[in-house]
C-alpha positions in Angstrom: 37.4 47.9 -73.3 38.5 48.2 -76.9 42.1 48.0 -78.2 41.6 51.2 -80.1 42.0 53.4 -77.0 44.3 56.3 -77.5 46.9 57.1 -74.8 48.4 60.6 -74.5 52.2 60.5 -74.4 54.9 63.1 -74.2 56.2 64.6 -77.4 59.5 62.9 -76.7 57.8 59.5 -76.4 55.7 60.1 -79.5 59.0 60.8 -81.5 60.1 57.2 -80.5 57.1 55.7 -82.3 57.9 54.2 -85.8 54.9 56.1 -87.3 56.0 59.5 -86.1 56.6 62.0 -88.9 55.5 62.7 -92.4 55.9 59.3 -94.1 53.8 56.5 -95.4 50.3 57.5 -96.5 50.8 60.9 -94.9 53.5 61.6 -97.5 51.1 60.5 -100.2 48.7 63.1 -98.7 51.4 65.7 -99.1 51.9 64.7 -102.8 48.1 65.0 -103.4 48.1 68.5 -101.8 51.0 69.6 -104.0 49.2 68.2 -107.1 46.0 70.0 -106.1 48.0 73.3 -105.6 49.6 72.8 -109.0 46.3 72.0 -110.8 44.7 75.1 -109.3 47.7 77.4 -110.0 48.4 76.2 -113.6 44.8 75.7 -114.5 43.8 79.2 -113.5 46.8 81.4 -113.6 48.6 79.5 -116.5 45.9 80.8 -118.9 46.0 84.3 -120.3 43.9 86.7 -118.2 40.7 87.4 -120.2 40.1 90.9 -121.4 37.1 92.1 -119.3 36.8 95.5 -120.9 33.3 95.9 -122.3 32.1 92.7 -120.5 28.9 93.0 -118.4 29.7 93.6 -114.8 28.1 90.3 -113.7 30.4 88.4 -116.1 33.5 90.4 -114.9 32.6 89.7 -111.3 32.1 86.0 -112.0 35.5 85.7 -113.6 37.2 87.6 -110.8 35.5 85.3 -108.3 36.8 82.2 -110.1 40.4 83.6 -109.9 39.9 84.5 -106.3 38.6 81.0 -105.4 41.6 79.4 -107.2 44.0 81.7 -105.3 42.4 80.9 -102.0 42.6 77.1 -102.7 46.3 77.5 -103.6 47.0 79.5 -100.4 44.9 77.0 -98.3 46.9 74.1 -99.8 50.2 75.8 -99.0 49.0 76.4 -95.5 48.0 72.7 -95.1 51.4 71.6 -96.3 53.2 74.1 -94.0 51.2 72.8 -91.0 51.8 69.2 -92.0 55.6 69.5 -92.4 55.7 71.7 -89.2 53.8 68.9 -87.4 51.2 71.3 -86.0 47.9 70.1 -84.6 46.1 72.6 -86.8 47.0 70.5 -89.8 44.0 68.1 -89.4 41.2 70.7 -89.2 42.8 72.8 -92.0 43.2 69.8 -94.2 39.7 68.5 -93.6 38.2 71.9 -94.5 40.4 72.0 -97.6 39.3 68.6 -98.8 35.6 69.5 -98.2 36.0 72.8 -100.0 37.7 71.2 -103.1 34.5 69.6 -104.6 32.4 72.6 -103.6 34.7 75.0 -105.4 34.7 72.6 -108.4 30.9 72.6 -108.4 30.9 76.4 -108.1 33.3 76.6 -111.0 30.9 74.6 -113.1 28.1 76.9 -112.3 30.3 79.9 -113.1 31.3 78.4 -116.4 27.6 77.9 -117.2 26.7 81.5 -116.4 29.7 82.8 -118.3 28.8 80.6 -121.3 25.2 81.9 -121.2 26.5 85.5 -121.6 27.9 84.5 -125.1 25.3 81.8 -126.0 21.9 82.4 -124.4 20.7 79.0 -125.7 23.4 77.1 -123.7 22.0 74.3 -121.6 23.4 72.3 -118.7 23.6 69.3 -121.0 26.0 71.3 -123.3 28.3 71.9 -120.3 28.1 68.8 -118.2 30.1 65.9 -119.6 31.7 62.8 -118.2 34.9 64.7 -117.3 32.9 67.3 -115.3 31.0 64.6 -113.5 34.2 62.7 -112.9 36.0 65.7 -111.5 33.1 66.7 -109.1 32.2 63.2 -107.9 35.9 62.2 -107.8 36.7 65.2 -105.7 33.9 64.2 -103.3 35.1 60.6 -103.1 38.7 61.7 -102.6 37.6 64.1 -99.8 35.7 61.2 -98.1 38.7 58.9 -98.3 41.4 61.4 -97.2 39.3 63.0 -94.4 38.6 59.5 -93.0 42.3 58.8 -93.2 43.4 61.9 -91.2 40.8 61.2 -88.6 41.7 57.6 -87.8 45.3 57.4 -88.9 47.8 56.1 -86.3 50.5 58.2 -88.0 48.4 61.4 -87.8 47.6 60.8 -84.1 51.2 60.0 -83.2 52.7 62.9 -85.2 50.3 65.7 -84.5 48.5 64.8 -81.3 51.2 62.9 -79.3 48.9 59.9 -78.7 49.4 56.2 -79.4 47.1 53.2 -79.3 47.2 51.3 -76.0 48.8 48.3 -77.9 51.6 50.6 -79.2 52.5 52.0 -75.8 55.3 49.4 -75.5 56.9 51.1 -78.6 57.3 54.4 -76.8 57.6 53.3 -73.2 59.8 50.1 -73.2 59.5 50.0 -69.4 55.8 49.2 -69.8 54.3 52.2 -68.1 50.6 52.6 -68.9 49.8 55.9 -67.2 48.9 58.9 -69.4 51.6 61.5 -69.9 51.7 64.3 -67.4 51.0 67.8 -68.9 54.1 69.2 -70.5 54.8 72.8 -69.6 56.1 75.0 -72.4 
């Protein structure tokens, strides 16, 4: 057997574990979510709303879709934070989906910018639009997603805080009497 075996414990026992709660790298995760929310909110809604009168409907639709995507990402980030600080099990799947969506939305934004730019400059090429900052943002977002998704999947803190389970080797931290049986179901 491996030492990485998770043991279910009661919520009361989980709260005794030194890694229970939003701290350590999980707190850094919260800061990253807040920064992402701020970037999406300020980057999109901090700019003047473009005048869409007289714009082709395809262009107006694309700009509205960009605003809608940014709004969804802000709301999604706020939801992830609320679930995190509320210590709800739904945090992990919501956060994982949020992190996977970020680079996808970033890429969609690049495609939308290309299409919007072509409305005003038909000779615009991808090379005109793609620069090292765009590549860094998209690839960086994908790498961040890989790192943070991996963290929330294997983290001791996430498992203790959201799932009331500890590693077998940590059982002595929450059950000083040395009990090794799984927790009985808790009725709510």
